[in-house]
N, C-alpha and C positions, 0 to 999 in steps of 0.2 A: 365504662359505666356499668353498674349492676342492673340486671333485668328486674322488672317489677313482678314480684311473685304473689302479692296479695294487695287487695284494695284497702286503703286506709279507712278506719272506722268513720271518720268525719265525712269522707267522700260517700260512703255507703248511706249514711244518714241523709246527706244532702240529696242524693239521687232518689231515695224513697220519698222525701218531701216533695221534690219536683214531680214525681210520678203521681202523687196524690193530688197536687194542684192541677196537673194536666187532665186527670180524670174529672175533677170538679169543673174545669173549663169545658170539657166535652159535653157534659150533661146540662150546663147552664144555658138558658135561652139566649138567643142572640140579642134580643132587645133589652135584656137585663144588664148587659155589660157595656153598653155604650151610653154616653151622656155628654152633655156639653154645659159649660158654664155660660149662662146668658149674661150679657152686660147689663148693668143697671141703667135704666132709662134716665136720661138727663132732663128731668122735669125742672121747671123754674123753681127757684128757691122760695119764692113767695107763695107757691101753690100749696105747700105743706109746711107744717111746723118742724123745727129741728128734731123734736122727739119722734114725730111720725117718720121723718127721714131715716133716723136711726133704726126704728122698728122695721121699716121697709128694707133697709140694708141688711139687718140681722136675719129677717125672714128669707130674703133672697140668698144671703150667704149660707143659711141652713140648707135651703134647697140645692144650692150649688155644691155644697160639701157632700150631701148625700149622693148626688149624681157623680160628683168627682170620686167618691169612694167606690161606686160601682165601676166607673170607667177605669179607675186605677187598679181595681181587683182584676178586671179583664186584662189590662196591660200586664199585670204581674203574672197572671196565669199563662199568658203567652210567653212571657220572659222565662217562667219556670220550665215550660215545655222546651223552649230553646236551650236552656241550661242542660236539661236531661238528655236531649238529643246530641248536643255537642259533647257532653261528658261520655256518653255511650260510645260515640264514634271515636273519641280520642283514646278511651281505654282499649277498644278493639284494635285501633291502629298501633298503639304502643305495644300491646301483647304480640301482635303480628310481627312488628319490627324486632322485638326481642327474640322471637323464634328464628327469624331470618338472620339476625346478627349471630345467634348461636351456631347456626348451620355454617355461615360464612367463616366464623372463627375456627370451627373444626376443620373446615376445608383448607383454610390458610395454614393451620398448624400441620395438617397432613402433608400438604404440598411442601412446606418448609422442611419437614423431615425427609421427604423423598429427594428434594433438591440437595440437601446436605449429604445424603448417601451417594447421590450421583456425583457431586463435586469431589467427594472422597475417592470414588472409583476413578474419576478423571485424573486426579492428582497421582494416584497409584499407577495408572496407565502411563502418565507422562514420565514418571520416574523409571518405569520399566522400559519405555521407549528410549530414554536417555542412556540407560545402562546398555541396551542393545546397540545403540549407535557407538558407544565407547568400545564395546566388544568387537563390533564390525571393524572399526578403525584399527584397534590393536591387532586383530587378526590380519588385516591387510598390511599393516606395517611389518609384522613378523614375516608374512609371506614374501614381502618385497625384499627384506633383508636376506631371507633364505635364498631367494632367486639371485640376488647379487653374488652371494657366496657360490652358488651353483655355476653362474656364468664364469666367475673367475677360475674355478676348478676345471670346468669344461674347456675353457680356453687353454689353460696350461696343459691339460691332457691331450687336447687336439694338436697343440704345437709339438708336444713330445712325439705323438704318433707320426706327424708329418716329417719330423726330423729323422725318426727311425726309418721311415719309408725312404727318405732321401739318402740316408747312409747305406741302406741295403742296395739301392739302385747304383750308387756310386761305386760300391765295392764290386758289384757284379760287372760294371762296365770297365773297371780299371783294377783288376786284381794284381797286375804287375806293378802298378804305381801305388805302393802302400802309403806313401807320404800323404797323398790326398785323402785316402781312406782314414788315415790317422786323424786328420783335421776334422773330418765328418764325425768320427766317433767322439771326439772331444765335444763337438756341438751337441751330439745326441746325449752325452752324459750330462751336460749342463742343463739342457731343456728337461731331461727326464728327472733330474734332481729337483728342479723347480716344481714339476708336476707332483713329485712324491711328497713334497713338503705339506701339501693339502690333503694327503691320503693317509690311511692307517690300515693295519690288519695284515693278513697273510700275503695279500697281493703286493703290498708295499715291501715286505721282507724279501719276497722272491725277486722283485724288480731290483732291490738294493744289491742282492747277491750277484745278479747279472751285471750290474754296473761295476761292481768291484772287479769282476773279471776283465772288463774293458780297460781298467786302469793299469793292467800289467803290460809293460812295454814289449815284452816278447810276443805278446798276442798279435801285435800288428805285423810282425816280421815273419812268423813261421806258421800261423794258424788262421788263415783267411777263411777257410771253410767253417771252422768252428765259430769264428766271429759272425759269419752270416747266420749260422744256426742260432747263436745266442741272440742276435738282433731279431730274428724271426720269433723266437720265444718271447723276447721283450715286447715285440709288437703285439703279440696275442694278449699278453698281460695288460698292456695299456689300453688295447681295444676293449678288453673285458671291463677294465676300470671305467672307461667312458660309458659303456653300456649300463653299468651299475649306477653311475651318476645320473644318466638320462632317466632310468627307471625310477630312481629315488625322487628325482624332480617331478616326474609325471605323477607318481603316487601322492607326493606332498601337495602338488597343485590340485589334483582331483579331490583330495580330502578337504583342502581349503575351499574349493568352489562349492562342495556339498554343504559344508558348515556355513559358508557365507550365504548360500541360498536359503538354508533353514533359518538363519538369524534374520535375514531380510524379510522372509515370508512371515515370520513371527512378528517382526516390527510392523509390517504392513497391516497384519490382522489387528494388532493392538492400536495402531493409528486409526483404522476404520472403526473399531469399537469406541475409541476415545471421541471421534467425531460424532458418532451416533449418540453417545451418552451426553455429549455437550449440547447437541440439538435438543434432546429430550429435556435436559436441564433448562435450556433457554425457553423452551415451550412451557414447561411447568412454572418457570419464573414469571413469564408473561401472564400465565393464568393466575398465579398467586397475586401479582400486582393488581390485576383486574378485580379479583375477589376482595383484596384489601381496600381498593378504591371504592368498590361497591359497599363494603362494610362501613367505611368511613362516611359515605353519603347517607347510608341508612341510619347510622348512629346520629348524624347531624339532624336528619329529619325526625328521628325519634326524640332527641333532646328538645327540638323545637316544639314538638307536640307536648312533651312534658312541661315545658315552660308555659305554653299556651294553656294547658289544663290547669296548672297552678294558678295562673291569672284568672281563668274562668271560674275555678273553685272559689278563689278569694272574692271575685266580683259577685258570684251567685250567693255566697254566704253573706257578704255585706248587704246585698240587695234584700235577702231574706230578713236580716236584722232590721234593715231600714223599713221594710214593709210592716214588720211588727210595730216598730216605733211610730210610723205614720198612722197605722190603724188605731193604736192606742191613743195617740195624740189627737187624731181626728174625733175619736169617741169622746175624749175629754172636752174637745172644743165644742162639739155639738151639745154636750151637757151644759157647758157654760152659756152657750147661746140660748138654749132652752130656758135656763134660769133667768138670763137677762130679758128675754122676751116676756117671760111671766111677770117680771117686775115692771117693765115698761108698759105692757098692755094693761096691767092692773091700775097704773097711775093715770093712763091716758083715757082709757075707755073701759067701762064696765061690761061692754057687750062682746068682748073678745071670747070666742068659743073654740079656739084652736088648741086649747091645752091638751085635750084627750088625743087629738091627732098628732100633736108634737110629741106627746109621751109615747105614742105608738111608734112614731118614726125613730125616737131615741132608743126604744127597746129593740126595734128591728136592726138598727145600726149596730147596737152592742152585740146582739146575737150573731150578726154576720161576722163581726170582728172576732168574737170568741170562737166561732166555727173555723175561721181561717187559721186562728192561732192553734186550735186543737189539731188541725191537719198537719201542722208543722211539728208538734210536740210528741204526738203518739206515734212512735216509730218502732218497728220491730227489728231486732238484730239478726244478723246472718252469722251462721257458724260454718267455717270451712269443713268440707268433708275430707276425712282422712282416707288414705289409700295405702295398701300394703303390697309388697312384692314378695312373691314366693319363687323359690328356685328348687327344682327337683335335682337331687344328686344323680350323677351319672357314674357308672362303674365300667371299667375296662379290664377284661381278664385275658391274659396271654398264656398260652401254653405251647409247648414245643418238645420235641424229643430228637435225639441223635442216636445213631447206631452205626457200628462198624460193619463193613461188607466184606465178604470173602472174595477171593480172586475170581471164582466163577461168576459171582454176582456182578463184579466189576466188568467182566467181559460181556455179559449179557446187557448191562447198561450201555456199554459202548456200542454194541450192535443195535440196541433199541434207539440210541441217540442218532445213529446213522440212518436208520429206517425212518424215524420220525422226521428228520431233516430232509430226507429224500422225498417223502410225501408232501411236506410243507413247501419245499422249493420246486418240486417237480423235476428233480435232477436224476437223470439216468445214471450218471457217474456214481452218485451216492447210493443209489439203489443197488448197483452192481457191487460196490464195495461192501454194502450191508450183507448181500447174499454170500459173497466170498468169505466174509468174516464169520458168518453164521456156520459155514461149513468147515471152517478151520478147526483143527484139533488143538493146536498150541495157541492158547489165547494170548499169551504174553510175547510171543515171537512172531507168529504168522500174522495175527491181526495187526500188531504194531508195524510189521513190515509192509503190509498192504496199505495202511494209512500213510506211512512215510513215503512210499513210492508215489501215491496219488498226490501228496503234498508237493513232492519234487516236480512231478509232471505239470501240475497246475502252475507252479512258479515259473517253469520253463515256458509254458504257453503264454503266460503274462509277459515275459521278457520279449519273446518273439513278436507278439502282437503289438507291444508298445513301440518296437522299432518300425513296424509297418505303418503305424498310425500317427507318426510324429507330425507330418505335414497337416493331415486332417485335424489332429487335435489342436494344433496351434490356431488354425483358422476358426474352428468351431469354438475354441476357448475365447477368442476375441469377440465373436458374434454373441456368444452366450453372455459374456461380460456386458456387452452393449444392451442385450435384452434385459439382463437382471438390473442394470443401472436404470433403464427406462421404467422397468416395473417398480423399482424402489421409489423413483420419483412420482410415479402414478399413485402408489400407495401413500406417499407423504402428502401429495396434493389432495388426495381423497380425504385423508385425515384432517388436513387444513380446511377443506370445504365443509366437512362435518362439524369441525370446531366453530367455524364462522356461522354455519346454520344454527348450531346450538346457542351461540352467543346472541344471535338475532332473536331466536325463539325465546330465550330467557329475558331479553331486554324488553320485548313487546309487552308482556304482562306487567312489568315494572312501570312502563310508561302509562299503561291503562290505569294501574292502581294510583300512581301519582296524579294523573289527570283527574281521577275521581276524588282524591283527597283535596286537590286544589279547588275543584268545583264545590265540595262540601264547605271548605273554608270560606270561599267567596260567598256562598249562600248564607252561611252563618254570619259573616260580616255584614251582608246586606240586611239580614233580619235585625241584627243588633243596631245597625244604622237607622233602620226604620223605627225601631223601638225608642232609640235615643231621640230621634226627631219628635216623635209623639210625646215623649216625656218632657222634652224641652219646651214644646208648644204648650203643654198643660201647665208647666211651671210658670211660663210667662203669663198665661191667662190667670193663674192663681195670684201672681204678684200684682197684675193690673187690678184685679178685683179687690185685693187687700189695700192697694193704694186708694181706690175709690172709697172703700169703707173708712180708711184713715182720714181722708179729706172730709167725708160727711161727719164723722165723729168729732173732728176738730171744729167743724162748723157748729155742731150742737154744743160742744164744750165752750166755744167762744161766746155764743149767745147766752147760755145759762150762767157762765162764770161772770160775764160782764154785768148781767142783771143782778145776780146775787152779791157780787162784789160792790156794785154801786149801791145796792140796797143796804148792805151791811155798813158801808161807809157813812151812810146817813144816820145810823144809830149809835155811832161811837161817841162817848162822853169822856173828855180828858180833864178831870179835876175842877170842873166848873161848880161854884157855890152860888146858888140862887140868892137873889136879894130878899130881903124881908125874912130873914131867918132868925131863929132864936140863938142863944149862945151855944146851943148845941149844934146849931147850923140847920135846924129843921124848920121847914115851912109848914104851912098848913096842909098844904097838899101832902106833905110827907106824913104826916101823922093821920091824915084822913083815911077812911076805908079805900080799898083799891078800886080803881075805876079807870076807864080808857083815858089815856093821856096823849096819844099820838095816832097818826095814821098807821094802817097795816102795811108792813114792809116785807111781807112774805115769810114763809116758814123756812127760816135759815137752817133749822135743825134737819128738816127733811131734805133740804137742798143739798146738804153735804152727802147724803146717801146717793142722790141722783147723779151729782157731779162725780162722785167717786166711782160709781158704776160706769159712767161714760169714759172716765179716764182708764179704767181697766179695759173696756172695749177698745179704746184707742191703742193702748199698749199691746193688746192682742193682735190688732192689725199690723202694728209695727213689727212685732216679733214674727208674725206669720210671713210677712214680706222678706224679712232678713233671713229667716230659717230656710224658706224655699230657695232664696238666692244662694245660700250656702250649699244646700243640697244639690242645686243645679250645678254649682261649680265642682263639687265632689263627683257627681255623676258624670260630668263632662270629662274630668281628668281620668276617671276610671275607664270611660269609653275610649279616650285617646290612647291609654295604655293598651287596652284590648285590641284596638284597631292597629296600633303599631306592632304588637306581638303577632297578630294575625297576618298582617302584611309581610312581616319578616318570615313567618312560617311559609307563606305562599311563595315568597322569593326563594327560600331555601329549597322548597320542593320544585320550583321552576328550574333551579340550577341542577338538581338531581335528575329531573326529567330531561333537561338538555344534554346531560352526560349520557343518559341511556339512549337518547335519539342519535347522539354522535356515534355511540357504539353500533347502532343499527346501520347508520349511513356508512361508517367505515367497513362494517362487515359486508354490506351489499357491494361496495366498490371492490373489496378484496375477493369476494366471490366471483366477480366478473373476471378478474385477473387469474384466479385459480382455474376457472373453466377454460380460459384460453391456453394456459400452461398445460392443462390436462390434454387438450387436443394435440398440442405440439408433442408431448411425450408419447401419446398414443400412436402418432405417426412414426416416431422413432422406434417404438416397440414393434409396430407392424413391419417396418423395414428389416429390423433384426431377425424377426421370426421368419420372414420370407427368405432372407439370406441363409438362415440355418436350415430351412427346408431344402434349399438348393444344395447345400453342403451334404446333407444327409443322403440325397439322391446320388451324389458323386462319391462319397466316402464310405457309405454303409452298404454292405452287401447282404442280401437275404432279408428275412423278416426281423432278425434280431440286431439291434444297434450295438455299436462298440461299447457304449456305456452300460447297456443291459448285460452284455457278455462279461464285462469287468465286474459289475455288481453281483451277477450270478456266481462268477468264479470266486469272488471274495466271500460270499455266503457259504459256498461249498468248502472253501478253505477253513472258515470259522467252524463249520460243522465237524470237519475232520480234526481240527485242533481240539475241540471239546471232547470228541471220542478218544483222542490220544491222551488228553489230560485225565480222563477217567481211568485209563489203564495205568498211567504213570503214578497217579496219586491214590490208588485204591487202598493203600495201607495208612494213609494220613488221616 
């Protein structure tokens, strides 16, 4: 949903109208806004005439209507203040929700982008880990195949060596019996040929030449000493071949183990990085879900306020229109009553002197109505203020220069690099090297030789010290890993504790805001309920009074109508021809001058005006009762809608408040677990640190630790390499 950026014009007009009425209610005396409609006394019908009863009812109705107008004005003033207060609160709450929704939307989008980047990194790491696993497996398979080949070749070579040794021993023991020696030589030739099948090169060619001499039959019979020499040479050759095989196997195994260790270390590092980024992604996902839920709850609460405000605006606008209509209608009703009283009083009694007072009341009522109408119509408009944004340009200037250096300058830079590094690192070795280099005449031979010798010396020191530290390094590496693992867990738990504390701190103001909004809604509903009750009671009193007036008017109409109808019936003539008439049908009396002929039957002409007026009064009472009943029904339906919407808004905010309270409760429980886990990890950290301290006492001699010596040596090597690079690259 889109945020509200401007207040509708109709809402602004309504709020200004309500503000004017609130001000009018504040300055109006308390006694002027309260009044009650007194019930008509139930005197006996015989005590007064029907006309006097009508006059009494009309006068009482006039008084009641004036009091009712004042009371209704006070009620409407209070209702107008209620509308203004509720509209202000809802506008503020909606604007506040829009800002919060905007921030939460930005937060969700930012977290979503970060999570996407993390997931991409995790996927890339997973692929890299899988590739490393394949490389490790392939390398292991290749190494195994090479080892199988080596074992086969080594076995053949060893068998040949053993056979040669056996042949030599046999010939030495039985030089006279050449037949046995001949058999041994055949065996030697067979085993040697099997071993040579897996070999190649000069060694194989020399061994093949020796074997060809053993195939000559004359050798067995006449040259035993030569055979021994030949076998001895062959033994040396096969022994050398075996040594070459062993060395090649050792080198291949060493290279494989180094590469395997490197790949496994890289795989372990990437797996650790993948786990860390997965944890961060999960944490940010949880944070994004919480922000999304909070955004949805805030949007729902904002939409509930929007709906409530729409209903309130509609009801307030309808009530303002109804107030105008009732005021104008009541003014017309008072005018009609004044005219009716004037007519009735003039016919009944010539002593009625209330005309001036009635006229004053009528003018006062009209003035009050006109003033109230003017308060609603004379409204000033608001114009939104414009704002401008200015941005100042920023400029960035870059400048740089390069120049070539001569050989002497390069030598000086190398010496300066050594001197600076010696001062920075506090290294006597680098200081000595800088002094020797400064005194050297040949900058490109002597200085470079000094630096190279120092590099070789430092490398040799590192190898020797690494051999001595193997045991200590392994033990300290294990305890360092335990210490780092405990420290990482403590940092992770501390971050979790901070997050939970932040969640709780953020939820508590939301709970307070929602509680305040719920209280305002309940207060508004209570005030609206009170106003509705007062309005309903007033409408019931108005209907009851109208029913009394209708009954009295019917009584007057019944008496007058019966009288005048009966009187008129006695005067009706239907085609009667009197006797004693002439041919023209005229009697004496007809032609005689006019004179009284019958009794007085009343002024039928005047009675028509009186009865007509009473019928109008009666219809007014009927219309008033029906109209008020209709207005009561409309007002009750509007109140029911307002109450339903308000209760729904309260329920929505109660749900949102419950969610925030659940967040606080969960955060408090998780905080207890985090504190306990922190204590456990701290104990593990303390134990690892204690063990490391013991190892340092055992393994480290002097004030400088092994790690410090290694770090210092590496820094010295880096400084020497930088100086060496200056001399090597001075022409580039």
